[in-house]
C-alpha positions in Angstrom: 131.8 46.3 89.7 132.6 47.1 93.4 135.9 48.6 92.4 134.4 50.7 89.6 131.7 51.9 92.0 134.3 52.9 94.7 136.3 54.8 92.1 133.3 56.7 91.0 132.3 57.4 94.6 135.8 58.8 95.2 135.3 61.2 92.3 132.3 62.6 94.0 129.6 61.8 91.4 126.9 59.1 91.0 127.8 55.9 89.4 126.2 55.7 86.0 126.1 51.9 86.1 128.1 49.2 84.4 129.0 49.5 80.8 127.3 47.5 78.0 130.4 45.2 77.7 130.5 44.5 81.4 126.8 43.7 81.5 127.1 41.4 78.5 130.0 39.6 80.2 128.0 39.2 83.4 125.0 37.9 81.6 127.1 35.4 79.7 128.7 34.2 82.9 125.4 33.9 84.7 123.9 32.0 81.7 126.9 29.7 81.8 126.4 29.1 85.5 122.5 28.9 85.4 120.9 26.8 82.7 117.7 28.9 83.0 119.6 32.0 81.9 121.2 30.3 78.9 118.4 31.5 76.7 118.8 35.2 77.8 119.8 37.7 75.1 123.5 38.8 74.8 122.6 42.5 75.3 120.7 43.9 78.4 119.5 47.3 79.4 121.6 49.3 81.9 120.7 49.1 85.6 119.2 51.9 87.6 121.0 53.4 90.5 118.9 51.7 93.1 119.4 48.4 91.3 123.1 48.9 91.1 123.3 49.6 94.8 121.3 46.5 95.6 123.7 44.4 93.4 126.7 46.0 95.2 125.2 45.3 98.6 124.5 41.7 97.6 128.0 41.3 96.2 129.6 42.7 99.4 127.5 40.4 101.6 128.8 37.3 99.8 131.9 35.7 101.1 134.5 33.5 99.3 133.2 30.6 97.3 129.6 31.6 98.1 126.6 31.8 95.6 123.4 33.7 96.2 121.2 31.1 94.5 122.8 28.3 96.4 122.2 30.1 99.6 118.5 30.6 98.6 118.2 26.9 97.7 119.7 26.0 101.1 117.3 28.3 102.9 114.4 26.8 101.0 115.6 23.3 101.8 115.9 24.2 105.5 112.4 25.7 105.6 111.1 22.6 103.8 112.8 20.4 106.3 111.2 22.3 109.1 107.8 22.0 107.4 108.3 18.2 107.0 109.4 17.9 110.6 106.2 19.7 111.7 104.2 17.5 109.5 105.8 14.4 111.0 105.1 15.6 114.5 101.5 16.4 113.5 101.2 13.0 112.0 102.5 11.4 115.2 99.9 13.4 117.1 97.2 12.3 114.7 98.3 8.7 115.1 97.9 9.0 118.8 94.4 10.5 118.4 93.5 7.9 115.9 94.6 5.1 118.3 92.5 6.7 121.2 89.5 7.0 118.9 89.9 3.5 117.7 90.1 2.2 121.3 87.0 4.3 122.2 85.1 2.9 119.2 86.1 -0.7 120.1 85.0 -0.1 123.7 81.6 1.3 122.5 81.2 -1.7 120.1 81.9 -4.1 123.0 79.4 -2.3 125.2 76.8 -2.4 122.4 77.5 -6.1 121.7 77.1 -6.9 125.5 73.9 -4.8 125.7 72.6 -6.5 122.5 73.3 -9.9 123.8 71.6 -9.1 127.1 68.5 -7.7 125.3 68.5 -10.7 123.0 68.6 -13.2 125.9 65.8 -11.3 127.7 63.8 -11.3 124.5 64.3 -15.0 124.0 63.2 -15.7 127.6 60.1 -13.5 127.1 59.4 -15.4 123.9 59.8 -18.8 125.6 57.4 -17.7 128.4 54.9 -16.4 125.9 55.2 -19.6 123.8 54.5 -21.7 127.0 51.5 -19.5 127.8 50.2 -19.7 124.3 50.5 -23.5 124.3 48.7 -23.8 127.6 45.9 -21.5 126.5 45.6 -23.4 123.2 45.4 -26.7 125.0 42.8 -25.4 127.4 40.8 -24.0 124.5 41.1 -27.3 122.7 39.8 -29.2 125.7 36.9 -26.8 126.1 36.0 -27.1 122.4 36.1 -30.9 122.6 33.8 -30.9 125.6 31.4 -28.4 123.9 31.5 -30.5 120.8 30.6 -33.7 122.7 27.7 -31.9 124.5 26.4 -30.4 121.2 26.6 -33.8 119.5 24.6 -35.4 122.3 22.0 -32.6 122.0 21.9 -33.0 118.2 21.4 -36.8 118.5 18.5 -36.1 121.0 17.0 -33.7 118.5 17.3 -36.2 115.7 15.5 -38.9 117.7 12.7 -36.5 118.5 12.5 -35.5 114.9 12.4 -39.1 113.8 9.4 -39.7 116.2 7.7 -36.6 114.9 8.3 -37.6 111.3 6.7 -41.0 111.8 3.6 -39.4 113.4 3.5 -36.8 110.7 3.8 -39.4 108.0 0.9 -41.4 109.4 -1.2 -38.2 109.6 -0.3 -37.2 106.1 -1.2 -40.7 104.8 -4.6 -40.5 106.6 -5.2 -37.0 105.2 -4.2 -38.1 101.7 -6.7 -41.0 101.8 -9.5 -38.8 103.1 -8.6 -36.2 100.4 -8.7 -38.8 97.6 -12.1 -40.1 98.8 -13.4 -36.5 99.0 -12.1 -35.6 95.6 -13.6 -38.8 94.1 -17.0 -38.1 95.7 -16.9 -34.5 94.6 -15.3 -34.8 91.1 -17.8 -37.3 89.6 -20.3 -34.6 88.3 -17.4 -32.5 87.2 -15.9 -35.3 85.1 -19.3 -36.0 83.5 -19.7 -32.3 82.6 -16.1 -32.3 81.2 -16.9 -35.3 79.1 -20.0 -33.6 77.7 -18.0 -30.5 77.0 -15.3 -32.5 75.3 -17.9 -34.1 73.0 -19.4 -30.7 72.1 -15.9 -29.4 71.3 -15.2 -32.4 69.0 -18.5 -31.7 67.2 -17.7 -28.0 66.9 -14.3 -28.9 65.6 -15.8 -31.1 62.9 -18.2 -28.4 61.9 -15.5 -25.7 61.8 -13.2 -28.0 59.7 -16.1 -28.5 57.3 -16.8 -24.8 57.1 -13.1 -24.1 56.7 -12.7 -26.5 53.8 -15.8 -24.9 52.1 -14.3 -21.4 52.8 -10.9 -22.4 51.4 -12.5 -23.9 48.2 -14.7 -20.8 47.7 -11.7 -18.5 48.3 -9.6 -20.6 45.9 -12.3 -20.2 43.2 -12.5 -16.5 43.9 -8.7 -16.1 43.6 -8.8 -18.1 40.3 -11.4 -15.8 39.0 -9.5 -12.8 40.1 -6.3 -14.1 38.5 -8.1 -14.6 35.2 -9.7 -11.2 35.4 -6.2 -9.7 36.2 -4.7 -11.5 33.2 -7.5 -10.2 31.0 -7.1 -6.7 32.3 -3.3 -6.9 32.0 -3.6 -8.0 28.3 -6.2 -5.3 27.7 -4.2 -2.6 29.4 -1.1 -3.7 27.6 -2.9 -3.3 24.3 -4.2 0.1 25.4 -0.8 1.2 26.5 0.7 0.1 23.2 -2.0 2.0 21.3 -1.5 5.1 23.5 2.2 4.8 23.1 1.9 4.5 19.3 -0.5 7.5 19.3 2.0 9.5 21.4 4.8 8.6 19.0 2.8 9.7 16.0 1.8 12.9 17.7 5.4 13.5 18.7 6.6 12.8 15.2 3.9 15.2 13.8 4.7 17.8 16.4 8.4 17.4 15.7 7.9 17.9 12.0 5.7 20.9 12.7 8.3 22.3 15.1 11.0 21.7 12.5 9.0 23.6 9.8 8.3 26.4 12.3 11.9 26.5 13.3 13.0 26.7 9.6 10.5 29.4 9.0 11.7 31.2 12.1 15.4 30.9 10.9 14.3 32.4 7.5 12.5 35.3 9.3 15.5 35.8 11.5 17.8 35.9 8.4 15.5 38.5 6.8 15.5 40.5 10.0 19.3 40.3 10.2 19.6 41.5 6.6 17.2 44.4 7.3 19.1 45.3 10.4 22.3 45.3 8.4 20.7 47.6 5.8 19.3 49.8 8.5 22.7 50.0 10.2 24.3 51.0 6.9 21.6 53.6 6.3 21.9 54.9 9.8 25.7 55.2 9.3 25.2 57.0 6.0 22.6 59.3 7.5 24.8 60.0 10.5 27.7 60.7 8.2 25.5 63.0 6.0 24.2 64.8 9.1 27.7 65.3 10.4 28.9 66.5 7.0 25.9 68.9 6.8 26.6 70.2 10.3 30.2 70.8 9.4 29.2 72.6 6.3 26.7 74.7 8.3 29.4 75.5 10.9 31.8 76.5 8.1 29.2 78.7 6.4 28.2 80.1 9.8 31.8 80.9 10.6 32.3 82.5 7.2 29.2 84.5 7.6 30.3 85.8 11.0 33.8 86.7 9.6 32.1 88.5 6.6 29.7 90.3 9.0 32.7 91.3 11.1 34.6 92.5 8.1 31.6 94.4 6.8 31.1 96.0 10.3 34.7 97.0 10.3 34.4 98.5 6.8 31.2 100.3 7.7 32.8 101.5 10.8 35.8 102.8 8.8 33.5 104.4 6.3 31.5 106.1 9.1 34.7 107.3 10.7 35.8 108.7 7.3 32.5 110.4 6.8 32.7 111.8 10.3 36.2 113.1 9.7 35.2 114.7 6.4 32.1 116.3 8.0 34.2 117.6 10.8 36.7 119.0 8.3 34.0 120.7 6.4 
């Protein structure tokens, strides 16, 4: 292609680009060399002038046994190696930083552990001191409470002894008061008991009398209710007979009234049949009269119309006759 381009440049005209056969051969060779281009079509479009110059410059820049793709691959590999080298150097720097940070963290943890141990020891000492103080205060309070308990027990025993002495004196006084009260009650209750005995006797007598009157009242009431029951039985039988008689009378009256009503109803049906027949006859007569009146009216209208037509015809003939007479008179 470089030779063809040089020959065209010597002729003094622009190079129109490689021919179709040359392009097809170049594509087949590149497809054979590059597996990616094996699927390229056999025919390709012709290159532009700028593209052809770029291809010529690239071909002129290549030396013997050199390949453009392999050079690109090599450049990419070199750049990748530089990037990996930079990454290794950065990783080494990060490792150093990680080591410094780890050392710093370990130092801080050691300081925190030492401060925690010191604060724990101080807290334990304070707790021991507080426990000793609490134990001493509890022992002192216990001794004070025991002493107070002994003193209160002694005071309670003294109060109990005084109460026992007072209870004995109070018991003797109560006994003396009870004896005097019983004697006073006995001396004062004698008339009251006699009055109560008399009242009790009167109550017993009144009870006997009331029981006697009650028995008499019950017997009289029983006799009265027996008489009432007999009177009710008599009245019930009498009223039953009266009710039966009134019911029989009502039945007879109802039967008679029903018979009378049936006769009246039959007579009313007969009257209604006669009235219905009269109405039918009247309706027929009314229909005939209406038909006759209608027929007469139609005949009258027909006669009236004929009379009007005849009067018109006579008027016309009279008018014609008068016109004829007038004409003859005018001629004469």
